[in-house]
MIMISE-419630 format. One record per residue (C-alpha): z, y, x; residue in one letter. Coordinates in steps of 0.2 Angstrom, whole numbers, plus 5000, padded with zeros to 4 digits. Layout:
<rs>
ZYXA;...
</rs>
This chain:
<rs>
563055675411M;564555765418T;563655765435L;562055825427L;562955985420F;564056015434R;562656015447S;561656135435F;563056265435F;563356245453R;561456275455A;561656435445L;563056505456L;562056455472S;560556545465Q;561456715465M;561756705483H;560756835493P;560056705505R;559356595490M;558556755482L;557656785499L;557056605499M;555656665487T;554956795499V;553956695512L;553256575499P;552756725488F;551856815503V;550956655507L;550556625489A;549856795487L;548756775502V;548156605496L;547756655478W;547156825483G;545756735493L;545456605479V;545256745465L;544256855476W;543056715481Q;543156595466G;543656685450L;541956765446Q;540956605450P;542056505439L;541856625425I;539956625427D;539956435427Q;540956425411L;539856555403H;538256445408S;539056295400W;539556385384F;537756445383S;536956285387D;537956185374Y;538056305360G;539956325362L;539956505359F;539556485341R;540756335338Q;542156425347S;541756585338G;541856495321E;543556425326I;544256595331L;543656675315D;544456545305S;546156575314L;545956765312G;545656785331L;543856865331S;544356995344S;544556855357L;542656805356R;542156915371T;543756865381L;543656675378L;542756625394V;543956735405P;545456675396L;544856485399I;544556525417A;546356595419M;547056445410W;546156325421L;546856415437L;548656405430L;549056225434P;548556255452F;549556405453M;551056305447I;550756165459V;550556275474S;552156365470A;553056195469L;552356135485L;552756295495L;554556285489V;554656105493G;553956125511I;554656305515L;556256325505A;556956155503M;557556135521P;558456305520A;559156255502I;559756085509G;560656175524N;561456305512H;562156175500V;562656055513G;563556185523R;564556265509Y;564756125497D;564655965507Y;565156015524P;565855835528Q;564355735521L;563555645536Q;561655675539R;560755515542R;558955595542H;558055455532G;556655575528G;555455675538S;554255825537F;552755695537A;553655595523G;553855755513S;552055795515M;551455625510W;552555625495V;552055795489S;550155765492L;550055585485S;551055645470S;549955795468L;548355685467V;549155565454V;549755715444F;548055795444L;547155635439I;548355615425A;548255795420W;546355795419L;546355635410A;547555695396T;546855875395L;545655835380P;547055755371L;548055915370N;547055955354L;548155815346V;549655895337P;551255885348L;550355795362F;550455935374A;552255965369V;552755785374I;551555725388V;551355885398Q;553255915401P;553355735406L;551955755419L;552755915426W;554455825426G;553755675435W;552955785448L;554455895451T;555655745451C;554555655465R;554455805476V;556155885474M;557155715475T;556355665492Y;556555845500D;558455855493A;558855685502L;557755685517A;559055755529D;560655675522F;560255505516A;559555355526D;558055265520K;558955135510D;560055265502E;558555365498L;557755225489I;559355165480E;559755345473L;557955375468R;557955205458D;559755215451S;559655395446Q;557855395440R;558155445422L;559355595426P;558155655439L;556655645427L;557655735414A;558055875427M;556155875431G;555655895413V;556956035410V;556356135425T;554556095421G;554856175403A;555656325412L;554056335423G;553056355407A;553856525403A;552756625416P;551156555407G;551656665392L;551056805402L;549256735399W;549456765380L;549156945380G;547256935376G;546357085383A;547857145393I;547956975401S;546156995407V;546257175413I;547857155422F;547556975428F;547957015447P;549557095443V;550056965430L;549556825442A;550756895455A;552156915443M;551856735437A;551856665455I;553556755459W;554256685443L;553656505447Y;554456525464L;556056585457L;556156445445I;555756315458F;557056375470V;558356355456F;557556185453S;557756145471G;559656195471L;559956095455W;559155935463F;560055975479Q;561755985471H;561455825460Y;560755725474C;562155765487L;563455735474D;562655565469A;562555525488L;564355555491A;564855445476R;563755305482L;564555315499R;566255315492R;565755165481A;565155075497Q;566755105506V;567855055491A;566954885490S;567154865509F;568954925511D;569855005496P;571255075508D;570055175517R;569555265502V;571355325499I;571555375517D;569955465516A;570255565500E;571955615507M;571155685523S;569755765514G;568355675523I;567755555510T;566055635509H;565655595527G;566255415528M;565055275533S;565155095528L;564755015544S;563855135555R;565155195568P;563755265579N;562755355565D;562255545569G;563455685570Q;564155775554Q;563555935549D;564656075554K;
</rs>
């Protein structure tokens, strides 16, 4: 628990670094281009299709009665555009997460490793191809689970419990691999992912809950529909900012846990080496039995 909170506050401090604030620029530009094309080509066809379904199945009358009973009659004419916006929201979140994982996490790892763990040996147990596989496979599983549970959101408190768990799992999977890819070897990566599963999932749920905040921009009714392009751009930037913080939090936590794991390995092999290493300040970079492993990060 101490490690969880310490890494959280270290991530907050790292977030204030100008380089980390700039980490949102390139993903933001790419996301704007991507979603600009999607909204230009796909938003109106999506609204037209939803309007057709509502007309064919008499959903306008049913939804109108529900809105009237809730005192939200003014939303009758805005219901279909709002539903279209809400359907696009998860894909915006996922695209922001994947862009941060692919574009920002390597820079985040270099930044945290250089300033906070300069002696931690890099063993490159992950790869770009591995990162892409973890991200895309996790995305497929997430989308299947999200679509399967979407109708159950009508059950009271279901969305409050299940949706954060789904987002937490996705964030945990993507961020953990990217945080350890350069520093841990394959065995360490698997061991840390298994031994730290609950804390990492808790971090994913917390950052997933933070990621729900930009979705409040969609609650403005007519204003949300009229200013949708502007609000979408604001939401994407907020998602990127939150996920960069998430990356920093996972990076600090994972590297601290990796350093502890290596110290424990050295202690079980030769306790005297731990004392010598701590006195010389190189404990983070020590290896159990790999004298020829790669160079330390300088």
